[in-house]
C-alpha positions in Angstrom: -16.1 105.6 -40.5 -14.8 108.5 -42.6 -12.9 108.2 -45.9 -9.5 108.9 -44.3 -9.9 106.0 -41.8 -11.0 103.7 -44.6 -8.0 104.6 -46.7 -5.6 104.2 -43.8 -6.9 100.7 -43.0 -6.8 99.7 -46.6 -3.2 100.9 -46.7 -2.2 98.9 -43.7 -3.7 95.8 -45.2 -2.0 96.3 -48.6 1.4 96.9 -46.9 1.0 93.8 -44.8 0.3 91.7 -48.0 3.3 93.2 -49.8 5.7 92.8 -46.8 4.6 89.2 -46.2 6.9 88.3 -49.2 10.0 89.3 -47.2 12.1 86.8 -45.1 15.1 87.8 -43.0 17.9 85.5 -42.2 20.3 83.5 -44.3 19.1 81.2 -47.1 20.4 77.7 -46.5 23.1 76.1 -48.6 24.6 72.7 -47.8 27.8 73.1 -45.8 30.9 71.9 -47.7 32.5 68.7 -46.3 35.7 66.9 -47.0 35.1 64.3 -49.7 38.0 62.0 -50.9 38.4 61.5 -54.7 38.1 57.8 -54.3 38.2 54.9 -51.9 41.3 52.8 -51.4 39.9 49.9 -53.3 41.7 46.6 -52.5 42.9 44.2 -55.1 40.1 42.1 -56.5 37.6 45.0 -57.0 36.7 46.6 -60.3 34.5 49.2 -61.9 30.9 48.0 -61.9 28.6 47.7 -64.9 25.7 50.1 -64.9 23.1 47.3 -64.5 24.6 45.9 -61.3 25.6 49.2 -59.6 22.7 49.4 -57.1 22.4 47.9 -53.7 18.8 46.7 -53.6 16.4 48.0 -50.9 16.2 44.4 -49.6 20.0 44.2 -49.5 19.9 41.0 -47.4 18.8 39.1 -50.5 22.4 39.4 -51.7 23.1 36.6 -49.2 20.4 34.3 -50.7 19.1 33.1 -47.4 15.2 32.9 -47.3 15.0 32.7 -43.5 17.2 35.8 -43.1 14.9 37.6 -45.6 11.9 36.7 -43.5 13.4 37.9 -40.3 14.5 41.2 -41.9 11.0 41.9 -43.1 9.7 41.3 -39.6 12.1 43.9 -38.2 10.5 46.7 -40.3 7.0 45.7 -39.1 7.5 44.7 -35.4 10.6 46.2 -33.9 9.7 48.6 -31.0 12.7 50.9 -31.4 11.7 51.5 -35.0 8.1 52.1 -33.9 9.4 54.9 -31.7 11.2 56.5 -34.6 8.1 56.2 -36.7 6.0 58.0 -34.0 8.7 60.7 -33.8 8.4 61.2 -37.6 4.6 61.6 -37.3 5.2 64.1 -34.6 7.6 66.0 -36.8 5.0 66.1 -39.6 2.4 67.5 -37.2 4.9 70.2 -36.2 5.2 71.3 -39.9 1.4 71.5 -40.1 1.3 73.5 -36.9 3.8 76.0 -38.3 1.9 76.2 -41.6 -1.2 77.3 -39.8 0.6 80.5 -38.8 0.4 81.8 -42.3 -3.4 82.0 -42.2 -5.9 84.0 -40.1 -7.8 82.4 -37.3 -11.6 82.6 -37.4 -13.9 82.0 -34.4 -17.6 82.0 -33.9 -18.8 83.4 -30.6 -22.3 83.0 -29.2 -23.5 83.6 -25.7 -25.8 85.4 -23.3 -25.3 87.4 -20.2 -27.8 88.2 -17.5 -26.8 91.5 -15.7 -28.0 93.6 -12.7 -26.9 97.1 -12.7 -25.8 98.7 -9.4 -28.5 101.0 -7.8 -25.8 103.6 -7.5 -24.8 103.4 -11.2 -25.0 106.5 -13.3 -27.6 106.3 -16.0 -31.0 104.9 -16.6 -30.1 101.3 -15.8 -29.8 101.8 -12.0 -30.9 98.6 -10.3 -32.2 97.1 -13.5 -31.9 93.4 -14.4 -31.4 92.8 -18.1 -30.1 90.3 -20.6 -27.5 90.7 -23.3 -27.3 88.2 -26.3 -24.3 88.1 -28.6 -23.7 86.3 -31.9 -20.4 87.2 -33.7 -17.5 86.0 -35.8 -14.0 87.1 -34.7 -10.9 87.0 -37.0 -7.3 87.7 -36.2 -4.2 87.6 -38.5 -0.6 88.4 -38.0 1.0 88.8 -41.5 4.3 87.1 -41.8 6.1 90.4 -42.6 9.6 89.3 -42.0 9.4 85.6 -42.7 9.3 84.3 -39.1 6.5 81.8 -39.9 8.0 80.8 -43.2 11.4 80.2 -41.6 9.7 78.2 -38.9 8.0 76.1 -41.6 11.4 75.7 -43.3 13.0 74.7 -40.0 10.3 72.2 -39.1 10.2 70.7 -42.6 14.0 70.1 -42.5 13.6 68.6 -39.0 10.9 66.3 -40.3 13.2 65.2 -43.1 16.0 64.7 -40.6 13.6 62.5 -38.6 12.8 60.5 -41.7 16.6 60.0 -42.2 17.0 59.0 -38.5 14.2 56.4 -38.9 15.8 55.0 -42.0 19.2 54.9 -40.3 17.7 53.2 -37.3 16.0 50.6 -39.5 19.2 50.0 -41.4 21.1 49.6 -38.1 18.6 47.2 -36.7 18.5 45.1 -39.9 22.3 45.0 -40.0 22.4 44.0 -36.3 20.0 41.2 -37.0 22.1 40.0 -40.0 25.2 40.1 -37.9 23.6 38.1 -35.0 22.1 35.7 -37.6 25.4 34.9 -39.2 27.1 34.6 -35.8 24.3 32.2 -34.8 25.0 30.2 -38.0 28.7 30.2 -37.1 27.7 28.7 -33.7 25.7 26.1 -35.5 28.7 25.3 -37.6 30.9 25.2 -34.5 28.5 22.9 -32.8 28.6 20.5 -35.8 32.4 20.7 -35.8 32.7 20.1 -32.1 30.2 17.2 -32.3 32.3 15.5 -35.0 35.5 16.3 -33.0 34.0 14.7 -29.8 33.1 11.6 -31.8 36.7 11.4 -33.1 38.1 12.0 -29.6 35.9 9.1 -28.2 37.4 6.9 -30.8 40.9 8.0 -29.8 40.0 7.3 -26.1 38.8 3.8 -27.0 41.9 3.2 -29.0 44.1 4.4 -26.2 42.3 2.3 -23.6 42.6 -0.7 -25.8 46.4 -0.1 -26.2 46.7 0.3 -22.4 44.9 -3.0 -21.8 47.3 -4.6 -24.2 50.2 -3.1 -22.3 51.6 -1.0 -25.1 50.4 2.4 -23.8 50.8 4.1 -20.5 47.9 5.1 -18.1 48.8 8.7 -18.7 47.8 8.3 -22.4 44.3 7.3 -21.3 44.1 10.1 -18.9 45.2 12.6 -21.5 42.8 11.3 -24.1 39.9 11.5 -21.6 40.9 15.1 -20.5 41.0 16.1 -24.2 37.5 14.6 -24.7 35.9 16.2 -21.6 37.4 19.6 -22.5 35.9 19.5 -26.0 32.5 18.3 -24.6 32.6 21.4 -22.4 33.3 23.6 -25.4 30.3 22.0 -27.2 28.0 22.8 -24.2 29.2 26.4 -24.1 28.3 26.9 -27.8 24.7 26.2 -26.8 24.8 29.1 -24.3 26.1 31.5 -27.0 23.5 30.3 -29.6 20.6 30.7 -27.1 21.6 34.3 -26.3 21.9 35.2 -30.0 18.5 33.6 -30.7 17.0 35.7 -27.9 18.6 38.9 -29.3 17.1 38.2 -32.7 13.7 37.6 -31.1 13.8 41.0 -29.6 14.8 42.6 -32.9 11.8 41.1 -34.6 9.4 42.0 -31.8 8.8 38.5 -30.5 9.0 37.1 -26.9 12.2 35.0 -26.8 10.3 32.0 -25.3 8.1 31.9 -28.4 11.0 32.1 -30.9 13.3 29.5 -32.4 15.6 29.3 -35.4 16.3 25.8 -36.7 20.0 24.8 -36.8 21.9 25.2 -40.1 25.5 25.6 -40.9 27.2 28.7 -42.2 27.3 28.0 -45.9 27.4 30.0 -49.1 29.8 32.5 -50.5 30.2 36.3 -50.1 27.9 38.4 -52.3 29.2 40.9 -54.8 28.6 44.2 -53.0 28.3 47.4 -55.2 30.5 50.2 -54.1 29.3 53.8 -54.7 31.8 56.5 -55.4 32.4 59.0 -52.6 30.3 61.8 -53.9 27.3 59.5 -54.3 27.8 58.2 -50.7 26.8 61.6 -49.3 23.3 61.1 -50.8 22.9 57.4 -50.0 23.6 57.3 -46.3 20.5 58.1 -44.2 22.6 59.3 -41.2 24.4 61.8 -43.5 21.0 63.0 -44.9 19.7 63.4 -41.3 22.7 65.4 -40.2 22.5 67.7 -43.3 18.8 68.3 -42.7 19.4 69.1 -39.1 21.8 71.8 -40.2 19.2 73.1 -42.6 16.7 73.3 -39.7 19.2 75.1 -37.5 19.9 77.6 -40.3 16.2 78.5 -40.6 16.0 79.2 -36.9 18.5 82.0 -37.4 15.9 83.8 -39.5 13.2 83.2 -36.9 15.5 84.8 -34.3 16.3 87.8 -36.5 12.6 88.4 -37.3 12.0 89.2 -33.7 13.8 92.6 -34.1 11.2 93.9 -36.5 7.7 95.2 -35.7 4.8 92.8 -35.6 1.5 93.7 -37.2 -1.7 92.1 -36.0 -5.1 92.6 -37.7 -8.1 91.9 -35.5 -11.7 92.2 -36.6 -15.2 91.1 -35.6 -18.7 91.1 -37.0 -22.0 90.1 -35.5 -25.1 91.0 -33.6 -25.9 92.1 -30.1 -29.2 92.8 -28.4 -31.1 92.6 -25.1 -33.7 90.2 -26.6 -32.9 86.9 -28.4 -36.1 87.0 -30.6 -34.9 89.7 -32.9 -31.1 89.4 -32.4 -30.1 88.9 -36.1 -31.5 92.1 -37.5 -29.8 95.1 -39.1 -30.2 97.5 -36.2 -28.4 95.1 -33.9 -25.5 94.8 -36.3 -22.0 95.4 -34.8 -18.4 95.3 -36.2 -14.9 96.2 -35.3 -11.5 96.4 -37.0 -8.4 96.9 -35.0 -4.9 96.9 -36.6 -2.0 97.0 -34.1 1.7 97.3 -34.5 4.1 96.2 -31.8 7.8 97.3 -32.0 10.0 96.0 -29.2 12.3 98.7 -27.9 14.3 97.3 -25.0 14.7 93.7 -23.8 18.2 93.8 -22.2 19.8 91.8 -25.0 17.2 89.0 -25.1 16.7 89.0 -28.9 20.4 89.4 -29.6 21.2 86.4 -27.4 18.5 84.4 -29.2 20.3 85.2 -32.5 23.7 84.2 -31.1 22.1 81.0 -29.8 20.7 80.1 -33.2 24.0 80.8 -34.9 25.9 78.7 -32.4 23.3 75.9 -32.8 23.8 76.1 -36.6 27.6 75.9 -36.3 27.2 72.9 -34.0 25.0 71.2 -36.6 27.4 71.9 -39.4 30.3 70.4 -37.4 28.2 67.4 -36.6 27.4 67.0 -40.3 31.0 67.1 -41.3 31.9 64.6 -38.6 29.2 62.2 -39.8 30.6 62.5 -43.3 34.1 61.8 -42.2 33.0 58.8 -40.1 31.0 57.5 -43.1 34.1 57.4 -45.3 36.0 55.8 -42.4 33.3 53.1 -42.1 33.6 52.3 -45.8 37.4 52.2 -45.7 37.4 50.1 -42.6 35.1 47.5 -44.0 36.7 47.5 -47.4 40.0 46.7 -45.7 38.3 44.1 -43.5 36.6 42.4 -46.4 39.8 42.2 -48.4 42.1 41.1 -45.6 39.7 38.5 -44.2 39.2 37.0 -47.7 43.0 36.5 -48.0 43.3 35.4 -44.4 40.6 32.7 -44.9 42.5 31.3 -47.9 45.7 31.0 -45.8 43.9 29.5 -42.8 42.3 26.9 -45.0 45.8 25.8 -46.0 46.7 25.7 -42.4 43.7 23.5 -41.6 44.5 21.1 -44.4 48.1 20.8 -43.2 46.9 20.2 -39.6 44.5 17.5 -40.8 47.3 15.7 -42.7 49.6 16.0 -39.7 47.0 14.4 -37.5 46.5 11.5 -39.9 50.2 10.8 -40.0 50.7 11.3 -36.2 47.9 8.8 -35.4 49.4 6.3 -37.8 52.8 6.7 -36.2 51.2 6.3 -32.7 49.6 3.1 -33.7 52.9 1.9 -34.9 54.6 3.0 -31.7 56.9 5.5 -33.3 55.6 8.5 -31.3 53.9 9.0 -28.0 50.3 10.0 -27.4 51.4 13.5 -26.5 52.1 14.0 -30.2 48.6 12.9 -31.1 47.2 15.3 -28.5 49.2 18.2 -30.0 48.1 17.4 -33.5 44.4 17.1 -32.4 44.6 20.4 -30.6 46.3 22.1 -33.6 43.6 20.8 -36.0 40.7 21.9 -33.8 42.2 25.3 -33.2 42.8 25.8 -36.9 39.3 24.8 -37.8 37.7 27.0 -35.1 39.9 29.9 -36.4 38.8 29.4 -39.9 35.1 29.3 -38.8 35.6 32.5 -36.8 37.2 34.2 -39.9 34.3 33.2 -42.1 31.8 34.6 -39.5 33.8 37.8 -39.4 33.8 38.0 -43.2 30.0 37.8 -43.2 29.7 40.5 -40.6 32.2 42.7 -42.4 30.1 42.3 -45.6 27.0 43.4 -43.8 28.8 46.3 -42.3 30.1 47.3 -45.7 26.6 47.3 -47.1 25.5 49.5 -44.2 28.5 51.8 -44.6 27.4 52.3 -48.2 23.9 53.3 -47.2 22.2 50.0 -47.6 19.2 50.1 -49.9 18.0 53.5 -48.5 16.9 56.0 -51.2 18.5 53.7 -53.8 16.3 55.2 -56.6 18.2 58.5 -56.3 21.9 59.2 -56.2 23.1 55.9 -57.6 25.2 56.5 -60.7 26.8 54.1 -63.2 30.4 55.1 -62.2 30.6 52.8 -59.2 32.7 49.9 -58.1 31.9 46.3 -57.2 33.7 43.2 -56.0 34.5 40.5 -58.6 
């Protein structure tokens, strides 16, 4: 090799190292999204103190139910949907490592032997000869990242991995909230079962009273029939609650990764009061919701793909080299006379592809625009979720207070009506009407309480739950009194 060739090859290598610091394509910046100045905070909410501004990672502890806490922990460890998301995250991490490998040369060791027979008609001294050829060499190949294609791919895959982590967190939060909603609905069914059981007992007493009055000749047969119909209808309602409860119990079993036949939740009424839920300000919400984080990271991944597509327009430099030994005999293979080496720099510049690369850039830009639109839509839906559940929490709280007054009035009405019936002032139809009104009012109150619990869970989820609570939470937040 003469001095000119050596200088040329050194120049190619130095140029490759210098150009490897360049990266084409746009540098990503978070897309702007519409962010309201504040939530429409209902009456009864105030600015929170700094020490109680965070939603804990185990947010279900706000409800102070040990069994619910145990079930929520089991979701994170046993749910199969979450296991799929965790596997997808591991796959995304592997893709980042795959892309990072493109920054480095590949090095291979090649060892082999070949037994040859030359043709009798060959030109040269080897006509008709049988001979061996032994080879031991290392081979290296490197394509410098001149235009940042590999680095943009790493950037894209890293953002995709982060999006996958956000999706896993969002899935976990969704599953945990679904479990909490099912759990509180199941507790509502337990309360309804207790209410209907007490009501059935009261209706049996009414039926006994009516039968006694009929036997005494002071009540009509229709009173007995009406009392019995009322009793049987309520008994049917009681049986139907068992069906609803069983289905909810089975749904919870699937969420915690347990066969429904091996799973049971002891009965317990829906008791307790609503927790004080910290409200983050709108700007902080963008950092606290895992679905928003996942959508934003997906946009970052799509942005990096634009650089990958643009890098295809520029020449690609490949450096290939090998070093080793080759000989017809194995015994003295690794000796200086058998030494061999090769160095082969190559430059490839695409000239014509009928618009293929330009279309790839257009596709990447369109994909990025789609990701940005999706990110903005997720942000808007996040604020809608918060506003919806803030309104629900406030309205349901007031509605329950009104409904409790209605229940108390219906209960007093029934007491007076039964007393008047015993005295013969009113007919049994009035008693039936009062009984129906009381039961309907009590069931409505119970339904409202169940909805209030579910709305509280959904509000926690709308605020991001306990995901990434160590970052993004600020003292200037709001919380319910």
